[in-house]
N, C-alpha and C positions, 0 to 999 in steps of 0.2 A: 457465654457468648453464642450468638446464633450463627451457625455455619451454613444455614440453608441457602442464602443468596450466592455464596461462593460455590456451593455444591451445584446449584442450578446453572451458574455460569460455566463451570467445568463440564457438566454434562451437555449443555447446549453446544459448547465448542466441539466436543467429541462427536456429537451427532451431525453437526454441520460439515464436519470433515468426512463423514461417511456417506452422506446422501447425495443423490444426483440433483434433487430439486428441494428447495427450502420448504415446499408444501408437504414434504414427508415428515417434517419436524412439527409434531402436534403437541398440544399442551399435555395430553394424556401420556404420550411417549416420553416427554421431558420429565414429567412427574414420576412416572414409573422408574425410569433410569436413575433418577436422583433419590428415589425412596421417600418421596414426600407426597402430599395431597395435591391434586390439580389446582386447588385454590391458592396454593403457595406461590404460584407463578404471578397471578394478579396481585396478591398481597404484597410481594416484595418488589415487583417491577411494573405493575400497572396493567400489563398485557404481555402476551407471547411476543408480539412485535417488538415491544420495548426491551424484552429480555434478549432477543436476537441482536438488537442494535447495541445493547450494553456489552454483549459478548464480542461483537465486531469491534467496538471501541477499545476493548481491552487488548484484542489482537493487534489492532492498528497501532496502539501505543508501543507494542513490542517491535513492530516493523520500523516505526520511527526512531526508536532507541537504537536499532541497528544502523539506520541511516546516520544518526548523530554520532555514533561511535566511529563509523568510517570517516566522517567529516573531521572529527577530532583528531584521528590518527593522521589524516592528510595534513592538517594544520601543524601538528606537533613535529611531523617529519621534516618540515621546511622552516619552522620558526627560527628566527624572527622574519624571514622572508615569506612572501605570500605562498600559499599552497599551490600545487600544480593544478592547472585548470582541469586537466583530464581526470585527476583524482576526485575533484569536487563533483564533477558530473557523474562519475562512476558511483560515488556515495549517494547521490540523489536518486539515480535510477536503478542501481545494482540490486539492492535488497528485494525489490518487487520482482525483478527478473529471476533472481535465484529462488525465491519462494514459489513463483509460478511454475518453475521447472522441477521442484522438489516434491515428490509425492508424499513425503513425510512432514511437509510444512503445514502451516495453518492457512495457506492461501485460499482454500475453498471457502473459509469463513468470510473473507472479504469479497470473494466472487458472489456468494449468496447475498451478502449485504448490498452489493451493487445492483443485483437483480431486483431485490425488494425495493430499493430506493427509487428505481425507475417506474415501478408500478404502484408504489405506496400512495395512499390518498391523504396522508398527513406529512407534508414535507418538513415540518418543524422537528419531527422525530429524528430525521436524518441530517439535519443542518449542521450539528456540531462536528460531525466527521467530514462531511462533504465540503464545508466551508472553512474548516480549520486550517490555518496557514502559519501558525507559530513556528513550526519546524522549517517551513519554507523560507521564512524571514531570516533564519540563520544562514541558509545557503545564499540568499540574496546579498547579505552583508559581505561575504567573501567574493561573490561574483562581481559586486560593485568595485571591490578592491582590485580584482583582476582585469576588469574592463571599465576603467574610469571614464572612458569616452562615451559610455552608454548611460542614459538616465534610468530612473527606476521603472518607468513604463516599458522601456526597451528591454531591460533585464527581465522584468516580469513576463513580458510577451515571449521571450526566448525560453524561459523556464517552463511556461505553459506548453510550448511546442515540444520541448524535451520530454515532458511528462506525457504528452499526447503520443509521441513516438513510442515511448515505453509501453503505454496502455495498448496501442495497436499491436505491438509485438507480443505482449503477454496474453492478450485475449484472442488473437487471431493467428495462432501459430501455424495451423494447417494451411490457411490461405497464404501466409507469407512463404511457407515452404514451396507451395505450388508456384507462387508469383516469381520466386527467384530460381525456379527450376531446380530446387534442392541444392543450390550452390552454397547456401549457408546452413550450418548445422544448428538448427534452432533447439536442439536438446542440450547443447553445450552452453552453459550460462556464461562462461568466460568469453566465448566468442561473441555471443549476442550482446553482452555489455560492451565489449570492445567496439563492435560495429556501431552501436548507438552513440558511444562517445565520439567515434570517428565522424559521425554525421553532425552531432550537436556542437562540438568544440568550435568549429569555424564560425558559428553564429556569434561567439563572444570575442573573437579576435578583431584587432584593429583593422579597419578597411585599408587596403593598399592605396 
């Protein structure tokens, strides 16, 4: 059995977590760390870019597994009644927040992927991750149950807003600290998640 692809994925993940810029991850550096020839990168993945995307996709699956696990727990806790709205929202945004604040997480891999996707010349390479919505559909099903007065478009719009808030918080921590005059502890994942839930939950409640 050829373990080279897995070895390259493992090494790529490690390097992406260590570097400040994705440009520091070269084919030669990857090959040397994996103990393979530089040609192995193109042989198994087509290019260095595709290897990095495959690495990000593997990490993204783990993040989504954490989301789905939290959602499942929220559902089981209240079954057969609907889950708590706040728990569903926390499951949707929480893992990203926790990963972004944990220096030992693999969040840097996803951050580098986002940077690459914005400047990449071949959008098809990034499409599977950027446009993947299967896990979001699972959240939509429960949000539809919790807010039956909203149609799919309204729920989708609110989910996009929730994820946008999350992204602004995780990617602009220093700016948010200054903006709030350091009134919120953006190093405390529980507090950050609670604040996001506090802002997002009213979007799904029945209008008075």
